[in-house]
N, C-alpha and C positions, 0 to 999 in steps of 0.2 A: 591512536592511529585512525580513529573514525573521521578525523578532520584533515587527514593527509590525502595526497593523490593516490588513487588505486595503483597497484603494481602493474596491472595490465592496462595499457592505454590503447584506446581504439582510434583508428584513423578518422580524423574529423570529417574530411570530405566524403568518405564512404558512409559514415553515420548520417550526415546531412542528406546524402543522396537516397539512402534507404528510407528515411523518414519522409522525404519529399514524395517518393513514390506512394507511400501509404496515404499521404495527404491528398495526392492527386486522384487516387482510387477511392477516396472518401471513406477510408478505414479509420482515420484519426481526426479528431478535432485539434485545433491549435493548442489548447491547454494540455491535452493528452500528449501531443508531440513534445511539448516543453518538458513534461514530466519524464518522458523517455530520454530526452537529451541530457537532462540533469542527472538522471540515474546512471547514465553511461559515463558521466564525467566526474562523479564524486563518490567518495567512500560511504557517505551517509546521505540518503535522500528521503524526505517525507512527502507522501502523497495523501492528501486529505480531501474529503468531499462527502456530500450527502448521498442518500440512496439513489441509485439509477444514474449516477454521474460517470460510471465506467472505471472505477478504481481497479478492480480485478482485471477487467478487459485490457486496460492500459498496461498492467503488469504482465499480462500474457503476451502482448505485442512487444514489450520490452525484452522478454525472453527470446522471442522469435528474431528480433533485430540483432540482439546480442550474439545469438548463435550463428547467424548468417555472416557476421563480421569477423568471426574467429577464423584463423588459418586452420588448415587441415591438421597441422601438428598440435595446435592449441586445443582443438576439439577432442583430442585423445586424453587430455589431462584436466581440462577445465570442468569444475563442478558447480552445477546450479541446484540450489535447494529451495523448496517452498515449505512454509510452515504457518501455523495459526495457533492461537491459545487453546481452542477446543477441537474435538474430533469432528463436529459438524462443520465448523468453519474450514477446517483442513480439507474435508471432503468436497465442500463447495469450491474451494480453490482448485483442487485437483480436477474436478469436472469442467470448470471453466477453462483451465489450461488445455485439457484434451480437446475441447470443442474448438478453441481458437487456433491452436497450432496444427491440428490434423497431422498427417504424415509428413515428416521432415527428414531429409537425408541425414542418416547417421546420428539423429538426435537421440540421446540416451533416455531410457525410461526414468521418469521422475515420479516419486511417490511422496505426496504431501504428508507431513508429520505434525503432530502436536508439539508445542514447545517443550513439554515435559519429556516426550520421547526423544526429541532432537538433542536436548541438553542432558539426557540420561538421568533425569530426576525421578527417583522412586519415592523418596521420603522428603518432601519439599521442606518441611520444618527443620530438618537436620542437614540439609545440603550445604556444603562449605566450599568445596573446590569445583570450579567449572570444568567441563570437558573442553577439549580443543577441537573446534570444528575445522574441517578441511574445505568447507564451501568457499568458492570464489565469488559467487553471487548468491545472496540469501534474501528472499522476499518473504516478509511476514505480513499476513492479513489480519484484520480486526485488532490492530495494535493498541487501540484504546483500552482493551481488556487486560493489558499487561501491567502488573503491579510493579512496584519499585524493586523488589528483590529479584523478580524474574527478569526485568529489563537489565539490571546490573549483571546478572549471570550471563545473559545473552551478549552484552557488550564485551564482557571479559573473555568469552569463549571464541570470539571472532579471530580469524586468521589475519595477521597484519597484511595490509594491502588489498583486502577483500572489499566487496561492496555490500552494503546493507540497505534495503528499501523497506520502509515501514508504511503500510497502508492502513487507513482507518478514517473514522468519522468522529470528530471530537465531541459531537452531541449525542453519541450513542454508546451503549455497552461499556459502562465504566468498569474499572478493575474491581474485583471482589476484595482483594487485599489492599494494603496501604499504598497510597501514592497514585498519581495520575500523570505518569511520565510522558506519555504521548501528547497530551494536552499541554503539558509544561514545555515540551520541545517546540511545539507550534507557537506558544506564547512568547518563548524566548527568541525564536526567529523573528517574530513580528516586532519585538521590542528593540532589537539591535539595529543600529544604523548600518553596520556592516555584517551581513549574515555569515555565520560560520558554516552553514550547510543549507542547501536549497530546501524549500518547502513549497510545493506546488499545490494550489487549491483548484479542484475540479468543481465547476459551478453549473455546468449545463446538464440538465436532466435529460437523459436519452429515452426514458420510458414515459410515453405520453399518458398512460393511465395513472401515473404517480404524480404528475406535475402539479396539479392543483393541490393535492394533499401536501406535497413538499413545500409549495409556496406558503401554505398555511403554517407549516412547522417553522419555516424561516421567519415568518412574522412573529411567532412566539419567541424564537431565539433572539430576535432583535428587540424584543420588549415593546413592540408596536401594539399597545393595548387597544386603541380605537380601531385599528385595522383588523385585529383578531376578533373583536366584538362584532364588527360589521360583517365579517365573514360568517360568524356563527348565526347572526340574525337572519341572514339570507342564504344560509348554506344549503347547497345540494351536493356537498362533497360525500362521496361514498366512504363510509366508515367514520364520519364525523356527525355528531348530533349534540345539540345543546340541551342540557338538562335544566329544567326550571324548578327551583325549590321554593 
């Protein structure tokens, strides 16, 4: 059911209008707006990007837009859940959500959970049957850290017709256990001529103090040896120093 249309369909004109307002008020970049549009329209959406590109911020505004588009009746039953693989990542997600949303009329209190807590996993090695989640919209941060077994349990636990948004950076924080499902999902999306699910890449770094360091990291990821060596030879990057042996 991850590749089917969500049970709750949002009115397209209202969605486009809400995003247009955020764009006009300079709260969203085009690529972030695209991520929100895709997540509102699909059961599975992947949002990837490096540090400072606003993955969590985009997810927070997704929650805000989604809530504003629900009818008063839908607000009484619709469940939004946020989670992450670790307690620290869950706390960061919670803090970001509280900061971006602020007070919103009738918005329910959302407490970020670890995936272990969300899925009711106490003894991971012996877990067999997944719980059945009631979440209608589930957002998971730091998804690159999710191993194969955990991702399988997550997918199995989803309510049919719900929405799942996976956030993460394919170049950071690999899973401790077996498998790299998040990276594999991105690679599969890129390899298919007709995508089964949207994968939106955020590329614009919003944090000026990180930009030069991130550009350096991207040169490494792209295998640009000469460029990397040139940066090291003339580097004044904070936190980067070439060691001579």
